[in-house]
C-alpha positions in Angstrom: -4.8 3.8 -2.8 -6.0 0.9 -5.0 -4.6 -0.9 -8.0 -6.7 -1.7 -11.1 -7.3 -5.2 -12.5 -9.2 -6.2 -15.7 -10.8 -9.6 -15.7 -10.0 -11.7 -18.7 -12.2 -14.6 -20.0 -11.3 -17.8 -18.3 -9.3 -20.1 -20.5 -7.5 -23.4 -19.8 -4.2 -21.8 -21.2 -4.4 -18.6 -19.2 -5.4 -20.3 -16.0 -3.0 -23.3 -16.2 -0.4 -21.9 -13.7 -3.0 -21.8 -11.0 -5.3 -24.7 -11.7 -7.6 -26.5 -14.1 -10.6 -25.2 -16.1 -13.3 -27.9 -16.0 -15.5 -27.8 -19.1 -16.6 -30.2 -21.7 -14.0 -31.0 -24.5 -15.0 -30.6 -28.1 -15.7 -34.4 -28.1 -16.3 -36.6 -25.1 -13.7 -39.3 -24.3 -16.4 -42.0 -24.3 -20.1 -42.3 -24.9 -21.8 -44.1 -22.0 -25.3 -44.7 -20.5 -26.9 -46.4 -23.5 -25.3 -43.9 -25.8 -27.0 -40.9 -24.2 -24.1 -39.4 -22.2 -20.7 -38.2 -23.1 -18.0 -38.7 -20.5 -15.3 -36.0 -20.4 -12.8 -38.0 -18.4 -10.4 -37.0 -15.6 -10.4 -33.2 -16.1 -8.6 -32.3 -12.8 -6.5 -34.0 -10.1 -7.8 -33.7 -6.6 -4.6 -33.3 -4.6 -4.3 -33.6 -0.8 -1.3 -33.9 1.5 -3.5 -36.0 3.8 -7.1 -36.1 4.9 -10.0 -37.0 2.5 -12.1 -35.4 -0.2 -15.2 -33.6 1.1 -18.1 -32.2 -1.0 -19.8 -29.1 0.4 -22.4 -26.6 -0.9 -21.5 -22.9 -0.9 -24.1 -20.2 -1.3 -22.6 -16.8 -2.0 -23.8 -13.2 -2.5 -23.3 -11.5 -5.8 -20.3 -9.2 -6.5 -20.4 -6.2 -8.9 -17.8 -3.9 -10.6 -15.9 -2.2 -9.3 -14.9 -5.2 -7.2 -12.3 -4.7 -4.4 -9.8 -7.5 -3.9 -8.6 -6.9 -0.3 -7.4 -10.4 0.5 -6.3 -13.7 -1.0 -6.0 -17.1 0.6 -4.5 -20.4 -0.1 -4.8 -24.0 1.1 -1.4 -25.6 1.4 -2.8 -29.1 2.2 -5.2 -29.6 -0.7 -6.7 -28.5 -4.0 -10.1 -26.9 -4.1 -12.7 -27.2 -6.9 -15.7 -24.9 -7.5 -18.6 -26.2 -9.6 -21.4 -23.7 -10.2 -24.9 -25.2 -9.9 -26.8 -22.3 -11.5 -24.6 -21.1 -14.4 -23.7 -17.8 -12.7 -20.3 -16.6 -13.9 -17.7 -16.0 -11.2 -14.8 -13.6 -10.9 -11.7 -15.7 -10.2 -8.8 -14.0 -8.6 -5.4 -15.8 -8.5 -1.9 -14.8 -7.8 1.5 -16.5 -8.1 3.5 -17.3 -5.0 6.5 -15.1 -4.5 8.5 -16.4 -1.6 5.5 -17.3 0.6 3.4 -14.2 -0.2 1.2 -13.5 -3.2 2.6 -11.7 -6.3 0.5 -9.5 -8.5 -3.0 -11.0 -8.9 -4.8 -11.8 -12.1 -8.5 -11.7 -12.7 -10.6 -14.1 -14.8 -14.3 -14.3 -15.5 -15.8 -17.7 -16.0 -18.5 -18.5 -18.5 -21.6 -20.7 -18.0 -20.5 -24.4 -18.2 -17.0 -23.7 -16.7 -15.8 -24.8 -13.3 -12.4 -24.5 -11.7 -10.0 -26.6 -9.7 -7.3 -24.6 -7.9 -4.0 -26.3 -7.4 -2.9 -27.0 -3.9 -1.2 -23.9 -2.4 -2.5 -21.4 -5.1 -3.3 -17.9 -3.8 -6.8 -17.1 -4.7 -9.6 -14.6 -4.0 -12.8 -15.5 -2.2 -15.8 -16.9 -4.0 -17.3 -14.1 -6.2 -20.4 -14.8 -8.3 -20.7 -12.0 -10.8 -23.8 -9.9 -10.8 -26.1 -12.6 -9.3 -26.0 -14.8 -6.2 -24.5 -18.3 -6.9 -24.6 -21.8 -5.5 -21.5 -24.0 -5.9 -20.5 -27.5 -5.1 -17.0 -27.3 -3.6 -14.7 -30.3 -3.4 -11.8 -29.9 -1.1 -9.7 -31.4 1.7 -11.3 -32.4 5.0 -8.7 -33.2 7.7 -6.8 -32.3 10.7 -4.4 -29.3 10.8 -4.4 -25.8 9.4 -5.2 -25.6 5.7 -5.9 -21.9 5.3 -3.5 -19.0 5.0 -4.8 -15.5 4.3 -3.0 -12.4 3.0 -4.5 -9.0 3.2 -3.2 -6.4 0.7 -2.0 -3.0 2.1 -3.7 -1.4 -0.9 -6.6 -3.4 -2.5 -6.7 -4.3 -6.1 -9.9 -3.2 -7.9 -11.4 -5.2 -10.7 -12.6 -2.3 -12.9 -13.5 -4.0 -16.2 -14.2 -7.2 -17.9 -12.2 -7.9 -21.1 -13.4 -9.9 -24.0 -9.8 -10.9 -24.9 -8.5 -14.1 -23.3 -5.2 -13.8 -21.3 -2.6 -16.4 -22.2 
């Protein structure tokens, strides 16, 4: 048996309990580089218990609807940011923590120009570029000790549709 999920557009308000949406503001905080570059300053906090920030490159296969969400994972020792290099939208699955296990997941679909930073300890799905392969810069914790917990659902959730209405 499976359970249906509908992916909503990714918005800062709807995603706030799980992390940050990284995208340009309406106006940059500062104009730099001889007046040719707008700086959108300090959009997310990199948060680690210990260790250091690492920058990795992920290359992922495309996902299509219906998309089965069989597991979620979390990183208790550090936040994790995903920055698309090629503008491919991604299906972002997140779930609240309910006493050490994930609650009911929520699904979002990013838009070109959006990146995400998952808060430390947030249950989330695997990297899922939508309808095309994707390359991502990933900024996360590099350090000693376990920083990965996985939870497999007894019954998978299935992303069956993409909504045009934002979830708040």
